[in-house]
KENU-640651 format. One line per 10 residues: number of its first residue (from 1); their letters; for each residue x, y, z of N, C-alpha, C. Coordinates in Angstrom, 1 decimal, always signed. Layout:
// residues N
NUM> a> X Y Z X Y Z X Y Z ~ ...;
***
This chain:
// residues 249
1> manqrkltdn> +125.1 -13.1 -4.9 +123.8 -12.7 -4.4 +123.3 -13.7 -3.3 ~ +123.6 -15.0 -3.5 +123.1 -16.0 -2.5 +123.8 -15.8 -1.2 ~ +125.1 -15.4 -1.2 +125.8 -15.1 +0.1 +125.2 -13.9 +0.8 ~ +124.8 -12.9 +0.0 +124.2 -11.7 +0.6 +122.9 -12.0 +1.2 ~ +122.2 -12.9 +0.7 +120.9 -13.2 +1.3 +120.9 -14.2 +2.5 ~ +122.1 -14.8 +2.7 +122.2 -15.8 +3.8 +122.1 -15.1 +5.1 ~ +121.3 -15.6 +6.0 +121.2 -15.0 +7.3 +122.4 -15.2 +8.2 ~ +122.7 -14.3 +9.0 +123.8 -14.4 +9.9 +123.4 -15.2 +11.2 ~ +124.4 -15.6 +11.9 +124.0 -16.4 +13.2 +123.2 -15.5 +14.1 ~ +123.5 -14.2 +14.1 +122.8 -13.2 +15.0 +121.3 -13.2 +14.5;
11> qihllkliyk> +121.1 -13.1 +13.3 +119.7 -13.0 +12.7 +118.9 -14.3 +13.0 ~ +119.6 -15.5 +12.9 +118.9 -16.7 +13.1 +118.6 -16.8 +14.6 ~ +119.5 -16.4 +15.5 +119.2 -16.4 +16.9 +118.0 -15.5 +17.2 ~ +117.9 -14.4 +16.6 +116.7 -13.5 +16.9 +115.4 -14.1 +16.4 ~ +115.5 -14.8 +15.3 +114.3 -15.5 +14.8 +113.9 -16.6 +15.8 ~ +114.9 -17.3 +16.3 +114.6 -18.4 +17.3 +113.9 -17.8 +18.5 ~ +114.4 -16.6 +19.0 +113.8 -16.0 +20.2 +112.4 -15.6 +19.9 ~ +112.1 -15.0 +18.7 +110.8 -14.6 +18.4 +109.8 -15.8 +18.3 ~ +110.4 -16.9 +17.7 +109.6 -18.2 +17.7 +109.3 -18.7 +19.1 ~ +110.3 -18.6 +20.0 +110.1 -19.1 +21.3 +109.0 -18.4 +22.1;
21> frfvtadlls> +109.0 -17.1 +22.0 +108.0 -16.3 +22.8 +106.8 -15.7 +22.0 ~ +106.8 -15.9 +20.7 +105.8 -15.5 +19.8 +105.8 -14.0 +19.5 ~ +105.8 -13.2 +20.6 +105.9 -11.7 +20.5 +107.1 -11.3 +21.4 ~ +107.9 -10.3 +20.8 +109.0 -9.8 +21.6 +109.0 -8.3 +21.4 ~ +109.7 -7.6 +22.3 +110.0 -6.1 +22.1 +111.5 -5.9 +22.0 ~ +111.9 -4.7 +21.5 +113.3 -4.4 +21.5 +113.9 -4.4 +22.9 ~ +113.1 -3.8 +23.9 +113.6 -3.8 +25.2 +113.9 -5.1 +25.8 ~ +113.0 -6.1 +25.6 +113.1 -7.4 +26.2 +114.3 -8.1 +25.5 ~ +114.4 -8.0 +24.2 +115.6 -8.6 +23.5 +116.9 -7.9 +24.0 ~ +116.9 -6.6 +24.2 +118.1 -5.9 +24.7 +118.5 -6.5 +26.0;
31> eyrnqsnsti> +117.5 -6.7 +26.9 +117.8 -7.3 +28.2 +118.3 -8.7 +28.1 ~ +117.7 -9.5 +27.3 +118.1 -10.9 +27.1 +119.5 -11.0 +26.6 ~ +119.8 -10.2 +25.5 +121.1 -10.3 +24.8 +122.2 -9.4 +25.3 ~ +121.8 -8.5 +26.3 +122.7 -7.6 +26.9 +123.4 -6.7 +25.8 ~ +122.5 -6.2 +24.9 +122.9 -5.4 +23.8 +122.1 -4.1 +23.9 ~ +122.7 -3.0 +23.3 +122.0 -1.7 +23.3 +120.7 -1.8 +22.5 ~ +119.8 -0.9 +22.9 +118.5 -0.9 +22.3 +118.6 -0.5 +20.8 ~ +119.5 +0.3 +20.5 +119.7 +0.8 +19.1 +120.3 -0.4 +18.2 ~ +121.1 -1.2 +18.8 +121.6 -2.4 +18.1 +120.5 -3.4 +17.8 ~ +119.6 -3.6 +18.8 +118.5 -4.5 +18.6 +117.6 -4.0 +17.6;
41> hdslsrlqqr> +117.3 -2.7 +17.6 +116.4 -2.1 +16.6 +116.9 -2.2 +15.2 ~ +118.2 -2.1 +15.1 +118.8 -2.2 +13.8 +118.7 -3.6 +13.3 ~ +118.9 -4.6 +14.1 +118.8 -6.0 +13.7 +117.4 -6.3 +13.4 ~ +116.4 -5.9 +14.1 +115.0 -6.1 +13.8 +114.6 -5.5 +12.5 ~ +115.1 -4.2 +12.3 +114.7 -3.5 +11.1 +115.2 -4.3 +9.9 ~ +116.4 -4.9 +9.9 +116.9 -5.6 +8.8 +116.1 -6.9 +8.5 ~ +115.6 -7.5 +9.6 +114.8 -8.7 +9.4 +113.4 -8.3 +8.8 ~ +112.9 -7.2 +9.3 +111.6 -6.7 +8.8 +111.7 -6.3 +7.3 ~ +112.8 -5.7 +6.9 +113.0 -5.3 +5.5 +113.1 -6.5 +4.6 ~ +113.5 -7.7 +5.2 +113.6 -8.9 +4.4 +112.2 -9.7 +4.4;
51> glinrrydnq> +111.2 -9.1 +5.1 +109.9 -9.7 +5.1 +109.8 -11.0 +6.0 ~ +110.8 -11.1 +7.0 +110.8 -12.3 +7.8 +110.1 -12.0 +9.1 ~ +110.0 -10.8 +9.6 +109.2 -10.4 +10.7 +108.4 -9.2 +10.4 ~ +107.5 -8.9 +11.3 +106.7 -7.7 +11.2 +106.4 -7.2 +12.6 ~ +105.7 -6.1 +12.8 +105.5 -5.6 +14.1 +104.1 -5.1 +14.2 ~ +103.6 -5.1 +15.4 +102.3 -4.5 +15.7 +102.4 -3.3 +16.6 ~ +102.0 -2.2 +16.0 +102.1 -0.9 +16.8 +101.1 +0.1 +16.1 ~ +100.0 +0.4 +16.8 +99.1 +1.4 +16.2 +98.8 +2.5 +17.2 ~ +97.8 +3.3 +16.9 +97.5 +4.4 +17.8 +97.1 +4.0 +19.2 ~ +96.3 +2.9 +19.3 +95.9 +2.4 +20.6 +97.1 +2.0 +21.4;
61> dkihgrpagy> +98.1 +1.3 +20.8 +99.3 +1.0 +21.5 +100.1 +2.2 +22.0 ~ +100.1 +3.3 +21.2 +100.7 +4.5 +21.6 +100.0 +5.2 +22.7 ~ +98.7 +5.2 +22.7 +97.9 +5.8 +23.8 +98.1 +5.1 +25.1 ~ +98.2 +3.7 +25.0 +98.3 +2.9 +26.3 +99.8 +2.7 +26.6 ~ +100.7 +3.3 +25.9 +102.1 +3.1 +26.2 +102.7 +1.7 +26.0 ~ +102.1 +1.0 +25.1 +102.6 -0.4 +24.8 +103.7 -0.3 +23.7 ~ +104.7 -1.0 +23.9 +105.8 -1.0 +22.9 +105.4 -1.8 +21.7 ~ +106.1 -1.6 +20.6 +105.9 -2.4 +19.4 +106.2 -3.9 +19.7 ~ +105.3 -4.7 +19.3 +105.5 -6.2 +19.4 +105.9 -6.8 +18.1 ~ +107.1 -7.4 +18.0 +107.5 -8.0 +16.8 +107.2 -9.5 +16.8;
71> flesggvkel> +106.8 -10.0 +15.6 +106.4 -11.4 +15.4 +106.9 -11.9 +14.1 ~ +106.9 -13.2 +14.0 +107.4 -13.9 +12.7 +106.3 -13.8 +11.6 ~ +106.7 -13.4 +10.5 +105.9 -13.5 +9.3 +106.0 -15.0 +8.8 ~ +105.1 -15.4 +7.8 +105.2 -16.7 +7.3 +106.6 -17.0 +6.7 ~ +107.2 -16.0 +6.0 +108.5 -16.2 +5.5 +109.5 -16.5 +6.5 ~ +109.4 -15.8 +7.7 +110.3 -16.0 +8.8 +110.2 -17.4 +9.4 ~ +108.9 -17.9 +9.5 +108.7 -19.3 +9.9 +109.4 -20.3 +9.0 ~ +109.2 -20.1 +7.7 +109.8 -21.0 +6.7 +111.3 -20.9 +6.7 ~ +111.8 -19.7 +6.9 +113.3 -19.6 +7.0 +113.8 -20.3 +8.2 ~ +113.1 -20.1 +9.3 +113.6 -20.7 +10.6 +113.5 -22.2 +10.5;
81> ndhievndri> +112.6 -22.8 +9.7 +112.4 -24.2 +9.6 +113.6 -24.9 +9.0 ~ +114.5 -24.1 +8.3 +115.7 -24.6 +7.7 +116.8 -24.8 +8.8 ~ +116.6 -24.2 +10.0 +117.6 -24.2 +11.0 +117.2 -25.0 +12.3 ~ +115.9 -25.0 +12.6 +115.4 -25.8 +13.7 +114.1 -26.5 +13.2 ~ +113.7 -27.5 +14.0 +112.5 -28.2 +13.7 +111.3 -27.4 +14.2 ~ +110.6 -26.7 +13.4 +109.4 -25.9 +13.8 +108.2 -26.8 +13.9 ~ +107.5 -26.7 +15.0 +106.3 -27.5 +15.3 +105.2 -27.0 +14.3 ~ +104.6 -27.9 +13.6 +103.5 -27.5 +12.6 +102.4 -26.8 +13.2 ~ +101.9 -27.3 +14.4 +100.8 -26.7 +15.1 +101.1 -25.3 +15.5 ~ +102.3 -25.1 +16.1 +102.7 -23.8 +16.5 +102.9 -22.8 +15.3;
91> ahsyyknksv> +103.5 -23.3 +14.2 +103.6 -22.5 +13.0 +102.3 -22.0 +12.5 ~ +101.3 -22.9 +12.5 +100.0 -22.6 +12.0 +99.4 -21.5 +12.8 ~ +99.5 -21.6 +14.2 +98.9 -20.6 +15.0 +99.6 -19.2 +14.9 ~ +100.9 -19.2 +14.5 +101.6 -18.0 +14.3 +101.1 -17.2 +13.1 ~ +100.4 -17.8 +12.2 +99.9 -17.1 +11.0 +98.8 -16.2 +11.4 ~ +98.3 -16.3 +12.7 +97.2 -15.4 +13.2 +97.8 -14.3 +14.0 ~ +99.1 -14.1 +14.0 +99.7 -13.1 +14.8 +99.1 -11.6 +14.6 ~ +98.7 -11.3 +13.4 +98.3 -10.0 +13.1 +96.9 -9.7 +13.7 ~ +96.2 -10.8 +14.0 +94.8 -10.6 +14.5 +94.5 -10.9 +16.0 ~ +95.5 -11.4 +16.7 +95.3 -11.7 +18.1 +95.1 -10.5 +18.9;
101> spdfvdhclh> +94.5 -10.6 +20.0 +94.2 -9.4 +20.9 +95.4 -8.8 +21.5 ~ +95.3 -7.5 +21.8 +96.4 -6.8 +22.5 +96.7 -7.5 +23.9 ~ +95.7 -8.0 +24.5 +95.9 -8.7 +25.8 +96.8 -10.0 +25.6 ~ +96.5 -10.7 +24.5 +97.3 -11.9 +24.2 +98.8 -11.5 +24.0 ~ +99.0 -10.4 +23.2 +100.4 -9.9 +23.0 +101.0 -9.6 +24.3 ~ +100.3 -8.9 +25.2 +100.9 -8.5 +26.5 +101.2 -9.8 +27.3 ~ +100.4 -10.8 +27.2 +100.7 -12.1 +27.9 +102.0 -12.7 +27.4 ~ +102.2 -12.7 +26.1 +103.4 -13.3 +25.6 +104.6 -12.4 +26.0 ~ +104.5 -11.1 +26.1 +105.6 -10.3 +26.5 +105.9 -10.5 +28.0 ~ +104.8 -10.8 +28.8 +105.0 -11.0 +30.2 +105.8 -12.3 +30.4;
111> ifqaynnfra> +105.5 -13.3 +29.6 +106.3 -14.6 +29.7 +107.8 -14.3 +29.4 ~ +108.0 -13.5 +28.4 +109.4 -13.2 +28.1 +110.1 -12.4 +29.3 ~ +109.3 -11.5 +29.9 +109.9 -10.7 +31.0 +110.1 -11.6 +32.2 ~ +109.2 -12.5 +32.5 +109.4 -13.5 +33.6 +110.7 -14.4 +33.3 ~ +110.8 -14.8 +32.0 +112.0 -15.5 +31.6 +113.3 -14.8 +31.9 ~ +113.3 -13.5 +31.5 +114.5 -12.7 +31.7 +114.8 -12.5 +33.2 ~ +113.7 -12.4 +34.0 +113.9 -12.2 +35.5 +114.5 -13.4 +36.1 ~ +114.0 -14.6 +35.7 +114.6 -15.9 +36.3 +116.0 -16.0 +35.8 ~ +116.3 -15.7 +34.6 +117.6 -15.8 +34.0 +118.6 -14.8 +34.8 ~ +118.1 -13.6 +35.1 +118.9 -12.7 +35.8 +119.2 -13.2 +37.3;
121> dygdkvsmla> +118.2 -13.9 +37.9 +118.4 -14.3 +39.3 +119.2 -15.6 +39.4 ~ +119.1 -16.5 +38.4 +119.6 -17.8 +38.5 +120.7 -18.2 +37.4 ~ +120.7 -17.4 +36.4 +121.7 -17.7 +35.3 +121.6 -19.0 +34.8 ~ +122.7 -19.7 +34.6 +122.8 -21.1 +34.1 +122.3 -22.1 +35.0 ~ +121.9 -21.7 +36.2 +121.4 -22.7 +37.2 +120.0 -23.3 +36.8 ~ +119.3 -22.5 +35.9 +118.0 -23.0 +35.5 +117.9 -23.1 +34.0 ~ +117.2 -24.0 +33.5 +116.8 -24.1 +32.1 +115.3 -23.9 +31.9 ~ +114.9 -23.3 +30.9 +113.5 -22.9 +30.8 +113.0 -23.2 +29.3 ~ +111.8 -23.7 +29.2 +111.1 -23.9 +28.0 +109.8 -23.1 +27.9 ~ +109.5 -22.5 +26.8 +108.3 -21.7 +26.7 +107.3 -22.6 +25.9;
131> kaeladydqf> +106.1 -22.1 +25.7 +105.0 -22.9 +25.1 +105.3 -23.4 +23.8 ~ +106.0 -22.7 +22.9 +106.3 -23.2 +21.6 +107.2 -24.4 +21.7 ~ +108.1 -24.4 +22.6 +109.0 -25.6 +22.8 +108.3 -26.8 +23.5 ~ +107.3 -26.5 +24.3 +106.6 -27.5 +25.0 +105.7 -28.3 +24.1 ~ +105.3 -27.7 +23.0 +104.4 -28.4 +22.0 +105.0 -29.7 +21.5 ~ +106.3 -29.8 +21.6 +107.0 -31.0 +21.1 +107.0 -32.2 +22.2 ~ +106.4 -31.9 +23.3 +106.3 -32.9 +24.4 +104.9 -33.3 +24.7 ~ +104.6 -34.5 +25.1 +103.3 -34.9 +25.3 +103.0 -35.2 +26.8 ~ +103.9 -34.9 +27.7 +103.7 -35.3 +29.1 +103.1 -34.2 +29.9 ~ +102.8 -33.0 +29.3 +102.3 -31.9 +30.1 +100.7 -32.0 +30.1;
141> pattpdlfiq> +100.1 -31.3 +31.1 +98.7 -31.3 +31.3 +98.0 -30.6 +30.1 ~ +96.7 -30.7 +30.0 +95.9 -30.1 +28.9 +96.3 -28.6 +28.6 ~ +96.3 -27.9 +29.7 +96.7 -26.5 +29.6 +98.2 -26.4 +30.0 ~ +99.0 -26.3 +28.9 +100.5 -26.3 +29.2 +100.9 -25.1 +29.9 ~ +101.9 -25.2 +30.7 +102.4 -24.0 +31.5 +103.0 -23.0 +30.5 ~ +103.1 -21.7 +31.0 +103.7 -20.7 +30.2 +105.2 -20.8 +30.2 ~ +105.8 -21.3 +31.2 +107.2 -21.7 +31.3 +107.3 -23.0 +32.1 ~ +108.2 -23.9 +31.6 +108.6 -25.0 +32.3 +110.1 -24.8 +32.7 ~ +110.3 -24.8 +34.0 +111.6 -24.5 +34.6 +112.2 -25.6 +35.3 ~ +113.5 -25.9 +35.1 +114.2 -26.9 +35.8 +115.5 -26.4 +36.3;
151> hqdngkqynl> +115.7 -26.6 +37.6 +116.9 -26.2 +38.3 +118.0 -27.2 +38.1 ~ +119.1 -26.8 +37.6 +120.2 -27.7 +37.2 +120.9 -28.3 +38.4 ~ +121.0 -27.6 +39.5 +121.7 -28.1 +40.7 +120.9 -29.1 +41.5 ~ +119.6 -28.9 +41.8 +118.9 -29.8 +42.6 +117.9 -30.6 +41.8 ~ +117.7 -30.3 +40.5 +116.8 -31.1 +39.7 +115.4 -30.8 +39.8 ~ +115.0 -29.8 +40.7 +113.6 -29.5 +40.9 +113.0 -28.9 +39.6 ~ +111.8 -29.2 +39.4 +111.1 -28.7 +38.2 +109.8 -28.0 +38.6 ~ +109.4 -27.0 +37.7 +108.3 -26.1 +38.1 +107.5 -25.9 +36.8 ~ +106.2 -25.9 +36.9 +105.3 -25.4 +35.9 +104.8 -24.0 +36.3 ~ +105.1 -23.0 +35.5 +104.7 -21.6 +35.8 +103.5 -21.2 +34.9;
161> yiyenahwfv> +102.5 -20.7 +35.6 +101.3 -20.2 +34.9 +101.2 -18.7 +35.2 ~ +101.0 -17.8 +34.2 +100.9 -16.4 +34.4 +99.5 -15.9 +34.0 ~ +98.8 -15.1 +34.9 +97.5 -14.7 +34.6 +97.4 -13.2 +34.7 ~ +96.7 -12.5 +33.8 +96.5 -11.1 +33.9 +95.1 -10.7 +34.3 ~ +94.1 -11.3 +33.7 +92.7 -10.9 +33.9 +91.8 -12.0 +34.2 ~ +92.3 -13.2 +34.4 +91.5 -14.4 +34.6 +90.7 -14.4 +35.9 ~ +89.5 -15.0 +35.9 +88.8 -15.2 +37.2 +89.5 -16.2 +38.0 ~ +89.3 -16.2 +39.3 +90.0 -17.1 +40.2 +89.7 -18.6 +39.8 ~ +88.5 -18.9 +39.4 +88.2 -20.3 +39.1 +88.9 -20.8 +37.8 ~ +89.3 -19.9 +37.0 +90.1 -20.3 +35.8 +91.5 -20.8 +36.3;
171> vdkhikqnin> +92.1 -20.0 +37.2 +93.4 -20.4 +37.8 +93.2 -21.7 +38.6 ~ +92.1 -21.9 +39.3 +91.8 -23.1 +40.1 +91.7 -24.3 +39.1 ~ +91.0 -24.1 +38.0 +90.8 -25.1 +37.0 +92.2 -25.7 +36.6 ~ +93.1 -24.8 +36.3 +94.5 -25.3 +35.9 +95.2 -26.0 +37.0 ~ +95.0 -25.5 +38.2 +95.6 -26.3 +39.4 +95.0 -27.7 +39.4 ~ +93.7 -27.8 +39.3 +93.1 -29.1 +39.3 +93.6 -30.0 +38.1 ~ +93.8 -29.4 +37.0 +94.3 -30.2 +35.8 +95.7 -30.8 +36.2 ~ +96.5 -30.0 +36.9 +97.8 -30.5 +37.3 +97.7 -31.6 +38.3 ~ +96.7 -31.4 +39.3 +96.5 -32.5 +40.3 +96.0 -33.8 +39.6 ~ +95.1 -33.7 +38.7 +94.6 -34.9 +38.1 +95.7 -35.5 +37.2;
181> hceedewpgq> +96.4 -34.7 +36.6 +97.5 -35.2 +35.7 +98.6 -35.9 +36.5 ~ +98.8 -35.4 +37.7 +99.8 -36.1 +38.6 +99.2 -37.4 +39.1 ~ +97.9 -37.4 +39.5 +97.3 -38.6 +40.0 +97.2 -39.7 +38.9 ~ +97.2 -39.3 +37.7 +97.1 -40.3 +36.6 +98.4 -40.8 +36.1 ~ +99.5 -40.4 +36.9 +100.9 -40.8 +36.6 +101.3 -40.5 +35.1 ~ +100.9 -39.3 +34.7 +101.2 -39.0 +33.3 +102.6 -38.4 +33.2 ~ +103.3 -38.2 +34.3 +104.6 -37.5 +34.3 +105.7 -38.5 +34.7 ~ +106.8 -38.6 +33.9 +107.9 -39.5 +34.3 +108.7 -38.9 +35.5 ~ +108.6 -39.6 +36.6 +109.3 -39.1 +37.8 +108.5 -38.2 +38.7 ~ +109.3 -37.5 +39.5 +108.6 -36.5 +40.4 +107.9 -35.4 +39.7;
191> ypnllmacps> +106.6 -35.2 +40.0 +105.8 -34.2 +39.3 +106.3 -32.8 +39.6 ~ +106.3 -31.9 +38.6 +106.8 -30.5 +38.8 +106.0 -29.8 +39.9 ~ +106.6 -29.0 +40.6 +105.9 -28.1 +41.5 +105.2 -27.0 +40.7 ~ +104.2 -26.4 +41.3 +103.4 -25.3 +40.6 +103.8 -23.9 +41.1 ~ +104.0 -23.0 +40.1 +104.2 -21.6 +40.4 +103.0 -20.9 +39.7 ~ +102.2 -20.3 +40.5 +101.0 -19.6 +40.0 +101.1 -18.1 +40.2 ~ +101.2 -17.4 +39.1 +101.2 -15.9 +39.2 +99.8 -15.4 +38.9 ~ +99.1 -15.0 +40.0 +97.7 -14.7 +40.0 +97.5 -13.3 +39.5 ~ +96.3 -13.0 +38.9 +96.0 -11.7 +38.4 +95.8 -10.6 +39.5 ~ +95.6 -11.0 +40.7 +95.4 -10.1 +41.8 +95.7 -10.7 +43.1;
201> lrtqqkllrk> +95.9 -9.8 +44.1 +96.2 -10.3 +45.4 +95.0 -11.0 +46.0 ~ +93.8 -10.6 +45.7 +92.6 -11.2 +46.1 +92.5 -12.7 +45.6 ~ +92.8 -12.9 +44.4 +92.8 -14.2 +43.8 +93.8 -15.1 +44.5 ~ +95.0 -14.5 +44.7 +96.0 -15.2 +45.4 +95.6 -15.7 +46.8 ~ +95.0 -14.8 +47.5 +94.6 -15.1 +48.9 +93.5 -16.2 +48.9 ~ +92.6 -16.1 +48.0 +91.5 -17.1 +47.9 +92.0 -18.5 +47.6 ~ +93.0 -18.6 +46.8 +93.6 -19.9 +46.4 +94.5 -20.4 +47.6 ~ +95.1 -19.5 +48.2 +96.0 -19.9 +49.4 +95.1 -20.5 +50.5 ~ +93.9 -19.9 +50.7 +93.0 -20.5 +51.7 +92.5 -21.8 +51.2 ~ +92.2 -22.0 +50.0 +91.6 -23.2 +49.5 +92.6 -24.3 +49.6;
211> yetnledfdm> +93.8 -24.1 +49.4 +94.8 -25.1 +49.3 +95.7 -25.1 +50.6 ~ +95.3 -24.6 +51.7 +96.1 -24.5 +52.9 +96.3 -25.9 +53.5 ~ +95.5 -26.9 +53.2 +95.7 -28.3 +53.6 +96.1 -29.1 +52.4 ~ +96.9 -28.6 +51.5 +97.3 -29.3 +50.3 +98.1 -30.5 +50.7 ~ +97.6 -31.7 +50.1 +98.3 -32.9 +50.4 +98.8 -33.6 +49.1 ~ +99.0 -32.8 +48.1 +99.4 -33.3 +46.8 +100.9 -33.8 +46.8 ~ +101.3 -34.5 +45.7 +102.6 -35.0 +45.6 +103.6 -33.9 +45.1 ~ +103.1 -32.7 +45.0 +104.0 -31.6 +44.6 +103.6 -30.4 +45.4 ~ +104.5 -29.4 +45.4 +104.2 -28.2 +46.2 +103.7 -27.1 +45.3 ~ +102.9 -26.2 +45.9 +102.4 -25.0 +45.2 +102.9 -23.7 +45.8;
221> yftttealls> +103.2 -22.8 +44.9 +103.6 -21.5 +45.4 +102.9 -20.4 +44.6 ~ +102.5 -19.4 +45.3 +101.6 -18.3 +44.7 +102.3 -17.0 +44.8 ~ +102.0 -16.1 +43.8 +102.4 -14.7 +43.8 +101.4 -14.0 +42.9 ~ +101.6 -12.7 +42.7 +100.8 -12.0 +41.7 +101.7 -11.8 +40.4 ~ +101.0 -11.6 +39.3 +101.8 -11.3 +38.1 +102.5 -10.0 +38.2 ~ +102.0 -9.0 +38.9 +102.7 -7.8 +39.1 +104.0 -8.0 +39.8 ~ +103.9 -8.8 +40.9 +105.2 -9.1 +41.7 +106.2 -9.9 +40.8 ~ +105.7 -10.9 +40.0 +106.5 -11.7 +39.2 +107.3 -10.8 +38.2 ~ +106.6 -9.8 +37.6 +107.3 -9.0 +36.6 +108.1 -7.9 +37.2 ~ +108.0 -7.7 +38.5 +108.8 -6.7 +39.2 +110.3 -7.0 +39.2;
231> gdqkiwvepa> +110.6 -8.2 +39.2 +112.0 -8.6 +39.3 +112.5 -8.9 +40.7 ~ +111.6 -8.7 +41.7 +112.0 -9.0 +43.0 +112.1 -10.6 +43.2 ~ +112.9 -11.0 +44.2 +113.0 -12.4 +44.3 +112.1 -13.0 +45.4 ~ +111.9 -12.4 +46.5 +111.1 -12.9 +47.6 +109.6 -12.5 +47.3 ~ +109.0 -13.3 +46.5 +107.6 -13.0 +46.0 +106.7 -14.2 +46.2 ~ +107.2 -15.4 +46.5 +106.3 -16.6 +46.5 +105.9 -16.9 +47.9 ~ +104.6 -17.4 +48.0 +104.1 -17.8 +49.3 +103.5 -19.2 +49.1 ~ +103.5 -20.0 +50.2 +102.9 -21.4 +50.2 +101.6 -21.3 +50.9 ~ +100.7 -22.2 +50.6 +99.4 -22.2 +51.3 +99.6 -22.6 +52.8 ~ +100.6 -23.4 +53.1 +100.8 -23.8 +54.5 +101.4 -22.6 +55.3;
241> spetmitkg> +102.0 -21.6 +54.7 +102.6 -20.5 +55.5 +102.4 -19.2 +54.6 ~ +101.2 -18.8 +54.4 +100.9 -17.6 +53.6 +101.5 -16.3 +54.0 ~ +102.0 -16.2 +55.3 +102.6 -15.0 +55.8 +104.0 -14.8 +55.4 ~ +104.7 -15.9 +54.9 +106.1 -15.9 +54.7 +106.4 -15.8 +53.2 ~ +107.1 -14.7 +52.8 +107.6 -14.6 +51.4 +108.9 -15.3 +51.2 ~ +109.0 -16.1 +50.2 +110.2 -16.9 +50.0 +110.7 -16.8 +48.6 ~ +111.9 -17.2 +48.4 +112.6 -17.2 +47.0 +112.6 -18.6 +46.6 ~ +112.2 -18.9 +45.3 +112.3 -20.2 +44.8 +113.6 -20.4 +44.2 ~ +114.2 -21.6 +44.4 +115.5 -22.0 +43.9 +115.8 -23.4 +44.0;
***
């Protein structure tokens, strides 16, 4: 019986991915693992039957065309803690997964989609950490990025922030947090460049104008969240040359 209850490597990996992004969908997992949707659904169903994960999907999700969002149950967190070091603060926040807003779920799914897009574009040339993993480090600004990205070839690092409905001054506040953090020498080595996925083109243009004379020790690049999730590569613009779309690498 003990052997029957033991998780497979495939199941442990799925739990790790759900921990990493907090909410996942079958489609995003299928894209990440290059497996059929039916295979992913079967794997998720088995984990759900064991009480390790659950899903959010109601009539409102159906009306708005939102897919089912899978998340860790408390049993899944405890099981995963036998295989990796789960951050206590992150684990505690995950116990609220059933009650967080649909917008928050969408935000988590957008982070996973952005991760998949970068992975498709750059493969092993980049390594990426999501919020759950960043909780184990103390060198990040007060508002931690949605993804921390490091290019393996040139060593460049990026803090990526994704916004869906935020006012422009919220985005600006997080930019200033990074500026202050950099000036306080809180980062070991060259400070990461900023990638800001704005909620709208209007917000993007407003921030481009504000930072067109940017003299910080790191570069800033702006796009919209819609463009980021599209999978296109040439989506980033710099304040110094807002007319030119570039690919980050």
